[in-house]
N, C-alpha and C positions, 0 to 999 in steps of 0.2 A: 581748915575745911573739914566738914563732916564727911565720914566715909562709911558707906553702907554696903553690905553683902546682900544680894537679892537672888533668891532661888525660885525657879519655876519648874513645875512638873505637871501643869494642866494640859488639856488637849489643845494643840495648835489650832487657832481659829475659833475656839470656844468663847462663850461670854466671860467665863472666869479669866481666860488669858487676856481678853480685851481689857477688862477692868485692871488687872495687874499691870499690863503694859502702860496704861494711862497713868497709874500711880508712879511707876518707874520714870516715865517720861517727864512728869511734873517735878519729881524730885531732882532729876538731872538738870532741869531748867533753873533750879534754886541754888545753883553752884554747889551741889552736893556730889561727891565722887561716888559713882555706882560701879560695882563689879558684879557681873552676872555669873550665876552658877546653874548648870543644868546637866542632865544625863544625855549621853550620846543618842539615845532613843527618843529624846524629847526635842524636836526641831525648834529652831527660832526663825521660822521662815515667814509666817504671815504677818508678824509685827516686827518692826525694825529695832529690836532690843540692842543690837550691836551699835546703833547710832547713839544710844544713850549711855553706853557703858565704857568705862576706861579699860577694863579687862573682861574677857569672857573665859571662864574655866569650864571645860567639858570633861565629864567623868564617864568612863566606859560602862554602860549598862543599857541594854535595849529595853523598850517598853514591854510590859507583860502582855502576852497574847494567848488567849484561850485556844485549846484544841477543839475543833468541831468534828465530833465523831458520833456515830449512832451505835446503840440507842442512847437517848438522852441521859439515862441514869449512869451509864458507863462513862459518858463525857464528864458528868459532874464529879465522879470519883477521881478520874484521872486528873482533872484540872485542880482539884483540891490539893493533891500531892504536888503537882507542878507549882502551884501558888506558894506552898510552904517553902519549896526550894528557892523560888524567886524572892520571897520575903527575906530569906537569909542573906541573899546577895545584896538586896536593897539596903538592908540594915548595915551591912559591912561598908558599902559605898557611902552611905549617909554618915557613918562614924568618921570615915576618912575625910570627907568633905567638911564636916564640922570641925575636925582637928585643924584643917587648913584655915578655916575661917577664924578660929581662935588665935592663930599665930600671925595673922596678917594685919592686925591693928585696926579692926573695924570698930566703929562706935555702936553698931547694932546690926542685926540680921533680919531681913524682911522676907517672909515666905508666902509664896503662892500656894494654892491647894495642890495636894498630890492626887494625881488622876486615879490611883488605885486605893489609897488609904484616906484621902481627904486631908489628913494632917500627917506630915512626913515624920520619919524617925529622928530628924536632926535635933528636935527640941530636947531630946534626952541627952545630947552630947555637947551642945553649944554652951560656952561659958559667958559669952557676950549677951546683952539683952536681945531677946527674940520676939518678933511680932508675926502673927499669922492673920491673914485676911481670909476668913472662912465663910463661904457662901451658904453652906448648910452642912450638917454632919453627914456621916455615911448612912444615907436614908434607908438603903436596903436592909440594914440591920434593925431599924426601928419601925419601919412601915412595910413589912413583908407583903401584906395583903394588896397594897397598891402596886407592887412590882410583879407579883406572881399570881394574883387572883385569877386572871384570865388564862394564863399559860397552864396552870395546874388544876384548873377546874375539872372535876370528874362527874359532874351532875349527869345523870342518865346513862352512865357508862357501866360496863360489867364490873363485877367484884375485883377481878384481876387488874383491870385498868385503874380502878380506884386505888388499890393498894400500891400499884406502880407509881402513880402520880403523887400520892401522899408521901411515899418514901423519897421520891425525887425532890419534892418540895422541902421535906425535912432536911435533906443533905444540902440543898442549895441555901437554905436559911442558916444552917450551921456554918457554912462557908462564910456567909455575910456577917454572921455574929462574930466570927473570929476577926475579920477585918474591922468591924465596929469596935470591938474591945481594944484592939491595937490603936486605932485612931483616937479613941477616947483617952487612953493613957498618954499618947503623944501630945494631944491637945492640952492636957493638964500640965505638961512641962513647959508650955509657952509662957513667957512673961506677960504678954498682952495678946488678946484675941479681938480682932475687929470683925464686924459683919455688916451686911448691907441693909438691914431693916429691923424694926422693933419686933416684928413677928419672928424673924430668924434668931434674934437675940433670945427670945423666950424659948424657942425650940432648943437652942444650944444649952440653955440653962436646964431645961427639962431632962435632956438625955446625957449631958456631960457635967452638970452641976458647976458650970463656969458662967460667970456674968461677963458677956462680951460687951464691947463698946460699939455703938452704931456709927459708922462713917459711910454716908451715902455715896455711891459712885457719882461722879460729876458728869457734866455735859460739855463737850467741846463746842463752844459758842462760835468758833470759826467755821465749823462744818455744819452745825445745826442752828438754823435761825428762821424766823417767820418770813414768808414771802407772800406775794400777791396772788398765788394760784387759787383757783376756785376750789373750795372745800367739797369733798365727797363724803357720802355717808357710808363709812366702812369701819369695821373693827379690826385693829391691828394686834397681832400676837407674835412675839419673837421667842424663838427657842428651837432646839433640835427636835425633829419629829420622832419622839420616843414614847414608850409606854407611860412613863411617869410624868409627862408634861401636861397631861390633861386636855389635849386638844379635842378629844371626843366629847368631853363635857361641854366645851365651848360650842361645838356644833349642835349638840342637843339643846342647849340653852337658847341659842339664836333661833332654832326651829320653833320655839314657843312664841316668838314675836310674830304678830300678824304680817303676812307677806308684803302688804303695801308699805309697812314701816320697817321691814327687816333690812339690816345693813349687810353689806358684803363682808366676808371674812377674808382677811389677808394674813397669811402666815409667812414670816421671814425666818428661814431655817438655814443654818450652816451645815447641817448633816441630817440624815434621815435613816431610820430602820425600815427596810423595804416592806416588811409585813405590816408595820404600823401605818406606813404611808398608804398602802393599798386599802387597809381597813378604813382609814380616815376618808379617802376619796369615795369609797362605797357608801359610807355613812352619810357623807355630804350629799350625794346624789339621792339617797333614800329620803333624807329629812327635808331637803330644800325643794 
């Protein structure tokens, strides 16, 4: 019987966690022995991984949480050094976990994305074949304007405010560049990288110089199937209500459609950032 070590560190309830769980579930149904690995700060609550696993190994380390203090610049500096200390702990735990995987006779190790780094440290230390399912690189490091354009915009502000925001943006970008470089190095140590689309494969190749293999997430045909319900005219978008998801662009695009033909917009979100949610509701009322 094939034996696989599976590691997850994505957000509980996220789309990435859903995809990884479905992979693990299908593998376990193929008479493959699955052992699950996770950090104590990474819960296994919203998806029943324990039902699919022969063993579950938990390693003590909480998830990274940023300090929220004012002013913003002070917060960025404090969190940068806090993150350095956390990365040191994360690397140490990853090394120990990888050593245990190497000794337990697995045929391969299958890795979910890392919530902080996208690609975990494990790939540097595993001797067995390693596979990463990567939904996207650490985008903040390669698309800073998308993430910080509105937050650090200083148009029409005083010279002092402009300097303050530019310095804050520079330090935040330096923080993300550090994580981006670590993630790129980790990813390059993986034996195989899988991804969810041809677009993402090209993106990974552009920023990591790695040619990933496309494996589309499947559909559970027992849960999703056609029915006889009357179809309605609406546009469905799925994802957390966050700055980088592009929901504002969807609202602006729908507003260009004549009102008599305009579809409803339905957003299914597992989480939301309060500021982005409020701005999205305001924009919807303004445009619709």
